[in-house]
C-alpha positions as CSV (number, residue, x, y, z in Angstrom):
1,M,23.2,-1.7,-14.4
2,S,22.1,-1.7,-18.0
3,L,22.8,1.2,-20.4
4,A,19.1,1.4,-21.1
5,F,18.3,1.9,-17.5
6,I,21.1,4.5,-17.0
7,A,19.6,6.4,-20.0
8,S,16.1,6.1,-18.5
9,R,17.4,7.6,-15.2
10,R,18.9,10.5,-17.1
11,R,15.5,11.0,-18.9
12,V,13.7,11.1,-15.5
13,L,16.2,13.6,-14.1
14,S,16.0,15.8,-17.2
15,C,12.2,15.5,-17.0
16,C,12.2,16.5,-13.3
17,L,14.4,19.6,-14.0
18,L,12.1,20.7,-16.8
19,L,9.1,20.1,-14.6
20,A,10.6,22.2,-11.8
21,G,11.1,25.1,-14.1
22,A,7.6,24.7,-15.6
23,L,5.9,24.5,-12.3
24,A,7.8,27.4,-10.8
25,A,6.5,29.4,-13.8
26,L,3.0,28.3,-13.0
27,I,3.0,29.5,-9.4
28,P,0.5,32.4,-9.5
29,V,2.1,35.7,-8.5
30,V,-0.9,37.1,-6.7
31,P,-0.5,39.4,-3.6
32,A,-1.9,37.8,-0.5
33,V,-4.2,39.5,1.8
34,A,-3.1,37.7,5.0
35,Q,0.5,37.9,6.2
36,Q,0.4,34.5,7.9
37,P,-1.0,31.3,6.4
38,T,-4.5,30.5,7.6
39,S,-5.8,27.2,8.7
40,A,-6.6,26.3,5.1
41,A,-2.9,25.9,4.5
42,S,-1.6,24.8,7.9
43,T,-4.0,22.0,8.5
44,R,-4.0,20.4,5.0
45,A,-2.7,16.9,5.1
46,D,-0.3,17.5,2.2
47,S,0.9,20.9,3.3
48,L,4.4,21.8,2.2
49,H,4.7,24.4,5.0
50,D,4.2,22.4,8.2
51,S,4.9,18.9,9.3
52,T,1.8,16.8,9.7
53,R,1.1,15.6,13.2
54,T,0.1,11.9,13.2
55,L,-1.7,9.5,15.4
56,G,0.8,6.6,15.6
57,R,0.3,3.1,16.8
58,V,0.8,2.9,20.5
59,V,1.1,6.7,20.5
60,V,-1.8,8.9,21.5
61,T,-1.7,12.5,20.5
62,E,-4.2,15.4,20.4
63,Q,-7.4,14.8,18.5
64,S,-6.7,17.5,15.9
65,V,-4.7,15.1,13.8
66,P,-5.4,15.7,10.1
67,T,-7.0,12.9,8.1
68,P,-4.9,10.9,5.6
69,M,-4.7,12.2,2.1
70,A,-6.2,8.9,0.9
71,A,-9.4,9.8,2.7
72,T,-9.8,13.5,1.7
73,R,-8.0,16.5,0.5
74,L,-9.9,18.8,2.8
75,G,-7.4,18.5,5.7
76,L,-10.2,17.7,8.2
77,E,-9.5,16.9,11.8
78,W,-9.6,13.3,12.7
79,R,-12.9,13.5,14.6
80,R,-14.6,15.5,11.8
81,T,-14.0,13.0,9.0
82,P,-16.8,10.5,8.1
83,A,-14.4,7.6,7.4
84,S,-12.4,4.9,9.1
85,T,-8.7,6.0,8.9
86,S,-5.4,5.1,10.5
87,V,-1.9,6.7,10.5
88,I,1.3,5.1,11.7
89,D,4.4,7.4,11.8
90,Q,8.1,6.8,11.6
91,R,8.6,6.6,15.4
92,A,5.8,4.1,15.8
93,L,7.1,2.0,12.8
94,Q,10.5,1.7,14.6
95,A,9.0,1.1,18.0
96,S,6.9,-1.8,16.5
97,G,9.8,-3.2,14.5
98,R,8.1,-2.7,11.1
99,S,11.1,-2.7,8.7
100,T,9.3,-2.8,5.3
101,I,6.2,-1.0,3.9
102,V,4.5,-4.4,3.7
103,D,5.0,-4.9,7.4
104,A,4.0,-1.3,8.1
105,V,0.2,-1.9,7.9
106,R,0.2,-5.0,10.0
107,G,-1.4,-4.3,13.3
108,L,-3.7,-1.6,12.0
109,P,-7.4,-2.3,12.3
110,G,-8.8,-4.9,9.9
111,I,-5.7,-4.9,7.6
112,T,-3.5,-7.9,6.7
113,S,-0.6,-8.0,4.3
114,A,1.8,-10.4,2.7
115,Y,4.9,-10.4,0.5
116,R,4.8,-12.5,-2.7
117,P,6.8,-12.2,-5.9
118,G,4.9,-10.7,-8.8
119,A,3.3,-8.1,-6.5
120,A,6.0,-7.7,-3.8
121,G,3.2,-6.6,-1.4
122,V,-0.5,-7.4,-1.3
123,F,-3.2,-6.2,1.2
124,S,-6.5,-7.4,2.4
125,A,-9.2,-5.1,3.9
126,R,-13.0,-5.4,4.3
127,G,-13.3,-8.6,2.3
128,F,-11.3,-7.4,-0.7
129,V,-7.7,-8.0,-1.7
130,E,-4.9,-6.9,-4.1
131,N,-6.1,-4.4,-6.7
132,G,-9.2,-3.7,-4.6
133,I,-6.9,-1.6,-2.3
134,G,-5.2,1.3,-3.9
135,V,-1.5,1.9,-3.3
136,L,-0.2,5.5,-3.3
137,F,3.1,7.3,-2.8
138,D,2.7,10.8,-1.5
139,G,-0.9,10.7,-2.8
140,V,0.1,9.6,-6.3
141,R,-1.2,6.2,-7.6
142,V,0.5,4.3,-10.4
143,Q,-1.9,2.1,-12.3
144,S,-2.4,-1.6,-11.1
145,A,-1.0,-2.1,-7.6
146,T,-0.1,-5.7,-8.2
147,V,2.1,-4.8,-11.2
148,T,3.8,-1.7,-9.6
149,M,4.1,-2.6,-5.9
150,R,7.8,-3.0,-4.7
151,T,9.6,-3.8,-1.5
152,Y,10.7,-0.6,0.2
153,D,12.4,-0.1,3.5
154,A,10.1,1.7,6.0
155,F,13.0,3.8,7.3
156,N,12.7,6.2,4.4
157,F,9.0,7.1,5.0
158,D,7.6,9.6,7.4
159,R,4.3,7.8,7.8
160,V,1.8,5.3,6.4
161,E,-1.8,6.4,6.0
162,V,-4.7,3.9,5.6
163,M,-8.3,4.5,4.6
164,R,-10.8,1.7,4.8
165,G,-13.7,1.8,2.3
166,P,-14.0,3.2,-1.2
167,A,-11.3,5.9,-1.9
168,S,-12.2,6.6,-5.5
169,V,-13.1,10.3,-4.7
170,T,-9.4,11.0,-4.1
171,V,-7.8,8.2,-6.1
172,G,-10.1,7.9,-9.1
173,E,-10.6,4.5,-10.8
174,G,-9.5,1.8,-8.4
175,A,-9.2,1.6,-4.6
176,A,-12.7,0.2,-4.3
177,A,-12.2,-1.1,-0.8
178,G,-9.5,1.2,0.6
179,A,-6.2,2.9,0.0
180,V,-2.7,2.8,1.5
181,N,-0.6,6.0,1.1
182,F,3.1,5.9,1.8
183,V,4.5,9.3,2.6
184,R,8.2,9.7,2.1
185,R,10.4,11.6,4.6
186,K,10.1,15.4,4.0
187,P,12.4,18.4,4.6
188,Q,12.1,19.7,8.2
189,E,12.8,23.1,9.8
190,G,15.5,23.4,12.4
191,P,19.2,22.6,12.7
192,L,20.6,19.8,10.6
193,R,20.1,16.5,12.2
194,V,21.4,13.0,11.4
195,E,19.6,9.8,12.2
196,L,21.3,6.4,12.0
197,L,20.0,2.9,12.1
198,A,21.9,-0.5,12.1
199,Q,20.2,-3.9,12.5
200,G,21.2,-7.5,12.5
201,N,18.9,-10.4,12.2
202,S,19.2,-14.1,12.9
203,G,16.9,-17.2,12.9
204,G,14.0,-17.2,10.5
205,I,15.5,-14.1,8.8
206,D,19.3,-13.8,8.6
207,G,20.9,-10.6,7.5
208,A,21.6,-6.9,8.1
209,R,19.9,-3.6,7.6
210,A,21.2,0.0,7.8
211,G,19.9,3.4,7.3
212,A,20.9,7.1,7.5
213,A,18.8,10.3,7.3
214,L,19.7,13.9,7.2
215,T,17.1,16.7,7.7
216,G,17.1,20.3,8.6
217,S,17.4,23.9,7.4
218,L,20.0,25.1,4.9
219,S,18.9,28.7,5.5
220,A,16.0,30.6,6.9
221,R,13.9,29.7,3.9
222,S,15.0,26.3,2.8
223,E,15.1,22.8,4.2
224,V,16.6,19.5,3.0
225,V,16.1,15.8,3.5
226,A,18.4,12.9,2.4
227,S,17.6,9.4,3.5
228,G,18.9,6.0,2.4
229,S,18.8,2.4,3.5
230,G,20.1,-1.0,2.6
231,N,18.8,-4.4,3.4
232,W,20.5,-7.7,2.9
233,F,18.9,-11.0,4.1
234,S,18.1,-14.6,3.5
235,T,15.0,-16.6,4.4
236,P,14.6,-20.2,5.5
237,Y,13.2,-21.0,2.0
238,E,15.9,-22.9,0.1
239,G,18.3,-20.4,-1.6
240,N,16.0,-17.4,-1.2
241,R,18.1,-14.2,-0.8
242,H,17.1,-10.6,-0.9
243,S,18.9,-7.3,-1.2
244,Y,17.5,-3.8,-1.8
245,R,18.8,-0.3,-1.6
246,H,16.5,2.7,-1.5
247,G,17.2,6.4,-1.3
248,V,15.1,9.6,-1.0
249,A,16.3,13.2,-1.3
250,G,14.4,16.5,-1.4
251,V,14.7,20.2,-0.9
252,R,12.0,22.7,0.1
253,V,12.3,26.3,-0.7
254,R,10.0,29.1,0.7
255,P,10.6,32.3,-1.3
256,D,8.2,34.1,1.0
257,D,5.7,33.4,3.8
258,R,3.0,32.4,1.3
259,T,4.9,30.1,-1.1
260,A,6.7,26.8,-0.8
261,L,8.3,24.7,-3.6
262,L,9.4,21.1,-3.0
263,I,11.6,19.0,-5.3
264,E,12.3,15.4,-4.5
265,G,13.6,12.2,-6.0
266,D,13.4,8.5,-5.0
267,Y,15.4,5.5,-6.3
268,L,15.1,1.8,-5.6
269,D,17.4,-1.1,-6.6
270,N,15.9,-4.4,-5.6
271,S,17.3,-7.9,-6.2
272,V,15.9,-11.3,-5.3
273,R,17.5,-14.7,-6.0
274,D,15.5,-17.9,-6.0
275,A,12.3,-16.0,-5.0
276,Y,9.9,-18.0,-2.9
277,W,6.7,-18.7,-4.8
278,G,5.0,-20.9,-2.2
279,V,4.5,-24.6,-2.3
280,P,1.7,-26.8,-3.9
281,L,-1.0,-28.6,-2.1
282,V,-0.3,-32.3,-1.6
283,D,-3.3,-34.5,-2.3
284,N,-5.4,-31.3,-2.1
285,A,-4.2,-30.5,1.5
286,I,-1.6,-28.3,3.1
287,D,1.6,-30.2,3.9
288,A,3.8,-28.4,6.5
289,S,6.6,-30.9,5.9
290,I,7.5,-29.0,2.7
291,R,7.1,-25.5,4.1
292,F,10.7,-24.5,3.4
293,R,11.0,-26.2,0.0
294,N,11.7,-23.7,-2.8
295,Y,10.8,-25.0,-6.3
296,N,11.9,-21.8,-8.0
297,R,15.6,-22.8,-8.0
298,A,18.0,-22.5,-10.9
299,E,21.3,-20.9,-11.6
300,D,19.7,-18.2,-13.7
301,T,16.5,-17.4,-11.7
302,R,16.2,-13.7,-10.8
303,Y,13.7,-11.1,-9.7
304,D,15.3,-7.7,-10.2
305,D,13.7,-4.2,-10.1
306,R,14.8,-0.7,-10.5
307,V,12.4,2.2,-9.9
308,A,13.0,6.0,-10.1
309,W,10.6,8.7,-9.0
310,G,10.7,12.4,-9.4
311,R,8.3,15.0,-8.0
312,V,7.9,18.8,-8.0
313,A,5.2,20.3,-5.9
314,A,4.3,23.9,-5.2
315,E,1.9,25.6,-2.8
316,R,0.9,29.3,-2.5
317,Q,-1.4,31.1,-0.2
318,L,-3.3,33.4,-2.6
319,S,-5.4,35.1,0.0
320,S,-6.7,34.6,3.4
321,R,-9.3,32.3,1.9
322,V,-7.7,30.6,-1.1
323,T,-4.7,28.2,-1.3
324,Y,-3.2,26.9,-4.6
325,A,-1.4,23.5,-4.7
326,G,0.1,21.8,-7.8
327,Q,2.5,19.1,-8.6
328,L,4.2,17.3,-11.4
329,F,5.4,13.7,-11.0
330,S,7.2,11.0,-13.0
331,Y,7.9,7.3,-12.4
332,H,10.0,4.8,-14.3
333,G,10.3,1.2,-13.5
334,I,12.2,-1.7,-15.0
335,R,11.9,-5.4,-14.2
336,D,14.1,-8.3,-15.2
337,W,12.6,-11.5,-14.1
338,Q,13.2,-15.3,-14.7
339,N,11.2,-17.6,-12.4
340,F,9.3,-20.8,-12.1
341,Y,5.9,-20.7,-10.5
342,A,2.4,-22.4,-10.4
343,F,3.5,-25.7,-8.9
344,R,1.5,-28.9,-9.0
345,Y,2.1,-32.0,-6.9
346,V,2.6,-35.2,-8.9
347,P,2.0,-38.4,-6.9
348,A,4.3,-41.3,-7.1
349,D,3.5,-44.2,-9.5
350,S,5.2,-47.4,-10.7
351,T,7.5,-45.4,-13.0
352,A,8.5,-42.4,-11.0
353,P,8.7,-41.1,-7.4
354,A,6.5,-38.2,-6.2
355,G,7.5,-34.9,-7.7
356,V,6.4,-31.3,-8.3
357,E,5.6,-30.0,-11.8
358,R,6.7,-26.4,-12.3
359,R,4.0,-25.3,-14.7
360,F,5.4,-21.9,-15.6
361,A,9.0,-21.0,-16.6
362,E,8.5,-17.3,-17.3
363,N,11.1,-14.9,-18.7
364,L,9.8,-11.4,-18.7
365,G,10.7,-7.8,-18.4
366,Y,8.8,-4.6,-17.6
367,D,9.5,-1.1,-18.9
368,H,7.0,1.2,-17.2
369,T,6.9,5.0,-17.5
370,F,4.3,7.0,-15.8
371,Y,4.0,10.8,-15.5
372,G,1.4,13.5,-14.9
373,T,0.2,16.5,-13.0
374,R,-2.3,17.5,-10.4
375,Q,-3.6,21.0,-9.8
376,Q,-6.0,22.1,-7.1
377,A,-7.3,25.0,-5.2
378,T,-8.8,25.2,-1.7
379,F,-11.4,27.8,-0.8
380,D,-12.4,28.7,2.7
381,A,-15.5,30.9,2.9
382,P,-18.4,31.3,5.3
383,I,-21.9,30.9,4.0
384,G,-24.7,32.2,6.1
385,G,-22.4,32.5,9.0
386,R,-21.2,28.9,8.8
387,Q,-17.7,27.8,7.8
388,T,-17.2,25.9,4.5
389,R,-14.2,24.6,2.7
390,T,-14.1,23.5,-0.9
391,V,-11.4,21.8,-2.9
392,L,-11.5,21.9,-6.7
393,G,-9.0,20.3,-9.0
394,G,-7.9,18.0,-11.7
395,E,-5.3,15.4,-12.5
396,W,-3.9,14.1,-15.8
397,T,-1.6,11.1,-16.1
398,R,0.0,9.1,-18.9
399,T,1.3,5.5,-18.7
400,D,3.5,3.7,-21.3
401,F,4.0,0.1,-20.4
402,S,5.7,-2.8,-22.3
403,S,6.4,-6.3,-21.1
404,P,8.4,-8.6,-23.5
405,R,8.1,-12.2,-22.2
406,A,8.3,-15.8,-23.1
407,Y,7.3,-19.1,-21.4
408,G,9.4,-22.2,-21.2
409,P,8.3,-25.9,-21.0
410,R,6.9,-27.5,-17.9
411,V,9.4,-29.3,-15.8
412,T,8.9,-31.9,-13.0
413,V,11.4,-32.1,-10.2
414,A,11.7,-34.3,-7.1
415,T,9.8,-33.1,-4.0
416,D,13.1,-32.3,-2.2
417,G,13.6,-29.4,-4.7
418,P,17.0,-29.9,-6.2
419,R,18.7,-26.9,-7.8
420,T,18.4,-26.9,-11.6
421,G,21.5,-26.0,-13.6
422,A,21.5,-23.1,-16.0
423,N,19.6,-24.0,-19.1
424,A,18.6,-21.5,-21.8
425,A,15.9,-23.9,-23.0
426,L,14.0,-23.3,-19.7
427,F,13.9,-19.6,-20.3
428,P,13.5,-18.9,-24.0
429,A,14.2,-15.5,-25.5
430,R,11.6,-12.8,-24.8
431,L,9.0,-11.8,-27.4
432,D,7.4,-8.4,-27.8
433,D,4.2,-9.7,-26.2
434,R,2.4,-7.0,-24.2
435,R,2.1,-3.2,-24.6
436,A,-0.3,-0.8,-22.9
437,N,-0.8,3.0,-23.2
438,V,-3.2,4.5,-20.7
439,G,-4.3,8.2,-20.5
440,A,-6.4,9.2,-17.5
441,T,-8.0,12.5,-16.7
442,Q,-10.0,13.2,-13.5
443,L,-11.8,16.2,-12.2
444,F,-12.6,16.2,-8.5
445,A,-14.4,18.4,-6.0
446,E,-14.8,18.0,-2.2
447,N,-16.7,20.2,0.2
448,R,-17.1,20.5,4.0
449,A,-19.9,22.6,5.3
450,D,-20.9,23.3,8.9
451,L,-24.7,22.9,8.7
452,L,-25.5,23.5,12.4
453,A,-23.5,23.8,15.5
454,G,-21.5,20.6,15.8
455,I,-22.9,19.1,12.5
456,T,-20.8,18.9,9.4
457,L,-21.7,17.7,5.9
458,V,-18.8,16.3,3.8
459,T,-19.3,15.6,0.1
460,G,-17.1,14.7,-2.8
461,I,-17.2,13.7,-6.5
462,N,-14.7,12.4,-8.9
463,V,-15.3,12.3,-12.7
464,N,-12.8,10.1,-14.4
465,R,-11.9,9.3,-18.0
466,V,-9.5,6.4,-18.7
467,A,-8.5,5.6,-22.3
468,V,-6.7,2.3,-22.7
469,D,-4.8,1.0,-25.8
470,I,-3.6,-2.6,-25.5
471,T,-1.5,-4.4,-28.1
472,R,-0.3,-8.0,-28.2
473,P,2.3,-7.9,-31.1
474,A,3.2,-11.6,-30.7
475,S,-0.4,-12.6,-31.4
476,N,-1.3,-9.7,-33.6
477,A,-4.1,-8.6,-31.3
478,A,-5.1,-5.1,-30.3
479,F,-8.0,-3.2,-28.8
480,S,-8.9,0.1,-27.2
481,R,-11.4,1.0,-24.5
482,T,-12.5,4.2,-22.8
483,F,-13.9,4.1,-19.3
484,T,-15.8,7.0,-17.7
485,P,-16.5,6.1,-14.0
486,V,-18.0,8.7,-11.7
487,S,-17.5,8.2,-7.9
488,G,-19.0,10.0,-5.0
489,R,-19.1,10.3,-1.3
490,V,-21.5,12.0,1.1
491,G,-21.0,11.9,4.9
492,L,-22.5,13.5,7.9
493,V,-20.5,14.1,11.2
494,G,-22.1,15.1,14.5
495,D,-20.2,16.4,17.5
496,V,-22.2,15.0,20.5
497,G,-19.9,16.5,23.1
498,R,-17.2,15.3,25.5
499,G,-14.8,14.6,22.7
500,T,-17.2,12.2,20.8
501,S,-18.4,12.4,17.2
502,L,-20.7,10.2,15.3
503,Y,-20.7,9.8,11.5
504,A,-22.5,8.2,8.6
505,Q,-21.2,7.8,5.1
506,Y,-22.3,6.6,1.7
507,A,-19.5,6.1,-0.9
508,T,-19.1,4.6,-4.4
509,G,-16.1,3.3,-6.4
510,A,-15.1,1.5,-9.5
511,E,-12.2,-0.7,-10.7
512,P,-11.3,-2.8,-13.7
513,V,-12.1,-6.5,-13.8
514,S,-8.3,-7.2,-13.7
515,A,-5.1,-5.3,-13.6
516,L,-5.6,-2.6,-16.3
517,L,-2.0,-2.7,-17.7
518,I,-2.3,-6.4,-18.5
519,L,-5.9,-6.5,-19.5
520,A,-6.5,-9.5,-21.8
521,P,-8.3,-9.2,-25.2
522,A,-11.1,-11.5,-23.8
523,E,-11.7,-8.8,-21.1
524,S,-11.9,-5.9,-23.5
525,T,-15.7,-5.9,-23.8
526,F,-16.4,-5.6,-20.0
527,T,-17.1,-2.5,-18.1
528,L,-15.7,-1.6,-14.7
529,T,-16.9,-3.2,-11.5
530,Q,-19.0,-1.0,-9.2
531,T,-18.6,-0.7,-5.5
532,R,-21.0,0.8,-2.9
533,Q,-20.6,1.2,0.8
534,V,-22.7,2.4,3.7
535,E,-20.7,3.0,6.9
536,I,-21.6,4.4,10.4
537,G,-19.2,4.9,13.2
538,S,-17.9,6.9,16.1
539,K,-14.7,8.6,17.2
540,H,-14.0,9.4,20.8
541,A,-11.1,11.2,22.5
542,F,-11.3,11.0,26.3
543,W,-9.3,10.7,29.5
544,E,-8.0,14.3,29.1
545,G,-6.6,13.4,25.7
546,R,-4.7,10.3,26.9
547,A,-7.0,7.9,25.0
548,T,-8.9,7.4,21.8
549,A,-11.5,4.9,20.7
550,T,-13.2,4.3,17.3
551,T,-15.9,2.1,16.0
552,A,-17.1,1.4,12.4
553,V,-19.9,-0.7,11.0
554,Y,-20.2,-1.1,7.2
555,V,-21.9,-2.9,4.3
556,L,-19.8,-3.1,1.1
557,T,-20.9,-4.6,-2.2
558,R,-19.2,-5.0,-5.6
559,T,-21.2,-5.8,-8.7
560,N,-20.3,-6.5,-12.4
561,L,-17.9,-9.3,-11.5
562,L,-16.9,-11.7,-14.2
563,T,-18.6,-15.0,-13.8
564,A,-19.1,-18.0,-16.0
565,D,-22.1,-18.0,-18.3
566,A,-24.6,-20.6,-16.9
567,T,-25.5,-21.7,-20.4
568,N,-21.9,-21.7,-21.7
569,P,-19.3,-22.2,-18.9
570,A,-16.5,-21.5,-21.4
571,A,-17.7,-17.9,-21.7
572,S,-17.8,-15.1,-19.1
573,V,-20.6,-12.6,-18.4
574,Q,-20.5,-9.6,-16.1
575,V,-23.3,-10.3,-13.6
576,G,-21.4,-11.4,-10.5
577,R,-21.8,-9.9,-7.1
578,Q,-19.6,-9.9,-3.9
579,S,-20.4,-8.4,-0.5
580,S,-19.0,-8.0,2.9
581,R,-20.4,-6.8,6.2
582,G,-18.2,-6.0,9.2
583,V,-17.3,-4.2,12.3
584,E,-14.0,-2.6,13.4
585,L,-13.1,-1.5,16.9
586,S,-10.0,0.2,18.2
587,V,-8.7,1.8,21.4
588,A,-5.4,3.4,22.3
589,A,-4.5,4.8,25.7
590,R,-1.8,5.9,28.1
591,P,-3.2,5.0,31.5
592,V,-0.1,6.4,33.2
593,A,2.9,8.3,31.8
594,A,5.0,5.2,31.5
595,W,2.4,2.8,30.0
596,N,1.0,2.7,26.5
597,V,-1.6,0.2,25.4
598,E,-3.5,-0.4,22.2
599,A,-6.1,-3.0,21.0
600,N,-8.1,-3.3,17.8
601,A,-10.4,-6.0,16.4
602,A,-12.2,-6.5,13.1
603,A,-14.8,-9.0,12.0
604,V,-16.0,-9.4,8.5
605,R,-18.5,-11.6,6.7
606,A,-17.4,-11.7,3.1
607,R,-19.2,-13.7,0.5
608,Y,-19.7,-14.2,-3.2
609,D,-23.4,-13.6,-3.8
610,E,-23.4,-14.5,-7.5
611,F,-20.3,-16.1,-8.9
612,R,-19.4,-19.1,-11.1
613,E,-16.1,-20.7,-12.0
614,G,-16.7,-22.8,-15.1
615,T,-19.6,-25.1,-14.1
616,D,-19.0,-24.6,-10.4
617,L,-21.3,-22.3,-8.5
618,R,-19.5,-20.3,-5.8
619,D,-22.5,-18.5,-4.3
620,G,-22.0,-18.2,-0.5
621,K,-18.3,-19.0,-0.7
622,R,-15.7,-16.8,1.0
623,P,-13.2,-14.8,-1.2
624,P,-9.6,-16.1,-0.7
625,N,-7.1,-14.5,1.7
626,V,-9.8,-12.8,3.8
627,P,-9.7,-13.8,7.5
628,A,-13.0,-13.6,9.2
629,R,-11.4,-12.0,12.3
630,V,-8.3,-9.9,12.9
631,V,-7.3,-8.9,16.5
632,N,-4.2,-7.0,17.6
633,V,-3.1,-6.1,21.1
634,G,0.0,-4.2,22.0
635,S,1.6,-2.7,25.1
636,S,4.8,-1.0,26.2
637,Y,6.0,0.0,29.7
638,D,8.9,2.3,30.6
639,I,10.5,0.5,33.6
640,D,12.7,3.6,34.1
641,Q,14.2,6.3,32.0
642,R,16.5,3.8,30.3
643,L,14.6,0.6,29.9
644,T,11.3,-0.1,28.0
645,L,9.6,-3.5,27.7
646,G,6.9,-4.2,25.1
647,A,4.9,-6.9,23.4
648,W,2.5,-7.2,20.4
649,V,0.1,-10.1,19.7
650,S,-1.7,-10.5,16.4
651,H,-4.5,-13.0,15.6
652,A,-5.9,-13.7,12.1
653,G,-8.8,-16.1,11.7
654,A,-9.1,-18.8,9.1
655,A,-9.2,-17.8,5.5
656,A,-10.0,-19.5,2.2
657,A,-7.1,-20.6,0.0
658,D,-9.3,-20.3,-3.2
659,N,-12.8,-19.6,-4.4
660,S,-14.0,-23.2,-3.8
661,N,-13.2,-23.0,-0.1
662,D,-12.2,-26.7,-0.2
663,V,-8.8,-25.7,1.4
664,M,-8.6,-23.2,4.3
665,L,-5.6,-21.4,5.6
666,P,-5.7,-22.1,9.4
667,A,-6.1,-19.3,12.0
668,Y,-2.9,-18.3,13.7
669,T,-1.7,-16.1,16.6
670,L,1.7,-14.5,16.6
671,A,3.6,-12.7,19.4
672,D,6.5,-10.3,19.3
673,A,8.4,-9.1,22.4
674,Y,11.1,-6.5,22.8
675,A,13.4,-4.7,25.2
676,R,14.7,-1.3,24.4
677,V,17.7,0.3,26.3
678,A,18.8,3.9,26.1
679,V,22.6,3.5,26.3
680,R,23.2,7.2,26.1
681,R,21.4,10.4,25.1
682,G,19.8,9.9,21.7
683,V,21.1,6.3,21.3
684,E,18.9,3.2,21.8
685,V,19.5,-0.5,21.5
686,T,16.5,-2.7,20.9
687,A,16.4,-6.5,21.1
688,R,13.3,-8.0,19.5
689,V,12.0,-11.5,19.1
690,K,9.4,-12.0,16.3
691,N,7.1,-15.0,16.2
692,L,8.2,-15.6,19.8
693,F,6.6,-19.0,20.1
694,D,7.8,-20.1,16.7
695,R,4.3,-20.8,15.2
696,T,3.9,-22.4,11.8
697,Y,1.4,-20.2,9.9
698,L,0.3,-19.3,6.3
699,D,0.5,-15.8,5.0
700,W,-1.3,-16.0,1.7
701,A,-2.5,-18.3,-1.1
702,T,-2.5,-17.9,-4.9
703,R,-4.4,-19.6,-7.7
704,S,-2.7,-19.9,-11.1
705,S,-3.0,-22.2,-14.0
706,G,-5.6,-24.3,-12.1
707,Q,-3.2,-24.7,-9.1
708,T,-3.4,-23.5,-5.5
709,N,-0.1,-22.6,-4.0
710,V,0.3,-21.5,-0.3
711,Y,2.9,-19.3,1.3
712,F,4.3,-20.1,4.7
713,G,5.3,-17.4,7.1
714,V,8.8,-17.2,8.6
715,P,9.7,-18.9,11.9
716,R,11.1,-17.2,15.0
717,S,13.6,-14.4,14.4
718,L,15.8,-12.3,16.6
719,E,16.8,-8.8,15.6
720,V,19.0,-6.3,17.4
721,T,18.8,-2.7,16.4
722,V,20.9,0.3,17.2
723,H,19.2,3.6,16.6
724,A,20.8,7.0,17.0
725,R,19.0,10.4,17.0
726,P,21.7,12.8,18.2
């Protein structure tokens, strides 16, 4: 570990301690009217007082589940929220064998995900990918998901929340097509409890995984959490090895019945050797014979990350109608990266055999600091005899980002991918190439009003100001921009009886034309893209609370895309348009006490309506990495009190590999099966086979330096897990 990073961790720790003292001082000392917290506090999704109940995958609970923070800060019940949302909790993550946060969203309606270096986790939803879907940790979003996303073990998270559709009212700039919120484990009331996990993998993934968590009360008014995990594995791609260690710790103190203070930290150490950057097309076609070749191989390739989080949050019940919540947060990430990528197939000729040109040899680092505060108040007050709830607040954040980097020469290697010896000439010394400073301020307001019996109006607005200063010292370039997007949402929910509600929603969003932190000088003159969505849907709880069903139909459009100027293809103009139309269906049920079943399906028609690449018109083409259909079916059955059998089947339709649609990623269907045995009270052993039928499939595709590279998924794997909850 470098001295610079040790120093940075000390700075983060010092900052957190200062923030704790500052925030404690900010807690208003106002006498409360009510002796017990009202529903305004106890049903809020980010409440520090009570654990949030969740609707997990293959787990049906009562219909009063609060809606994810990514969707609203109002703490609305699931059926009273005019949006399409999903939550998968820790128990469901373990039951379904989702070991990373990238895997965690797989199986949720209309969502696909993939791991690729450079982003370490990318998502697709409603026809949009990557930065179109916001990524949050405990409701906090760090700028540019593809720059900041990392590989975390799912063991350290309480739940994962997903909202489909524009989330800019809660997130601000970004999240134009949805948001994924990863909620860390939190302190819990009750006796101290220890949870242990050990896992071994073989086959497509070889390695081991371990985790331990401690939660419980230290006293009548304080609780603690400490959770850590480690993961060590290799993949079938030549030489590719991963290891990452992640820890979460926190303490919650409740000085009285009206106040709670939470202090928590999070640290990740991630290391990848010979990262798999996919394989090139061969004669403009996908060649499965090279699926396991790894052209990013050298003695000195590396992909290392270290990330530290700190957060202090406070909540106080000011009166029977008013709740205050505030938090201060900080993030510091460092990346050390030397890799080859953007591969091009070179056919054989009379002078040389066929080979692969590695077009980029990149040596880069990131030093990324992010900190800020969010303050808000929730007001519950009847108007004209009808209940209303209003949230008013603001958020301020600051980002300091630098990325020294350098690029080496192109190198052509044989198609069998030999390992390259250490060579400093391949990875020249880094230059002070990219710097960014971003200051963002947002003011937000949300309201829920009961208009008539069973009819609720939900509205929200977010006014954002983002000031960006970009410098490129190596090329002596610099520019500044200020963006002022305004996003809004209005939705109507009607309770039609028998556990059924209908809703309609109109929402808007905005996002940069590319990742804000690495915005190029050529993109400095462009405004934000604009997103609009109309959605209607239904939510139904039936069968005496043993089943739920949802439907959603939407039209989503994004305008102001960069597209080539028809009169000058070398220049870009901001007149492009992209749209998607789709439907999402889901059902989860427990027909009998021993049997759980869930199914969901999504179909989307995503298109470029106005878009050019150079001289090529892409109107009517499909955006890459967007499957036209996604279907998931899962079931588990308790044979007796000790043995459970289960299976999960996922289907993804064909997707385009690039904007031209000349190459398509084939549709695929994968099946997982497992058997879980309770060997003693609180101890379970699970044997799981992933990709049961050993299907060859493609996870993702990228386009860089004029080349399309595709990423093959892993073959069949066996994992055995021992899980103890004494």
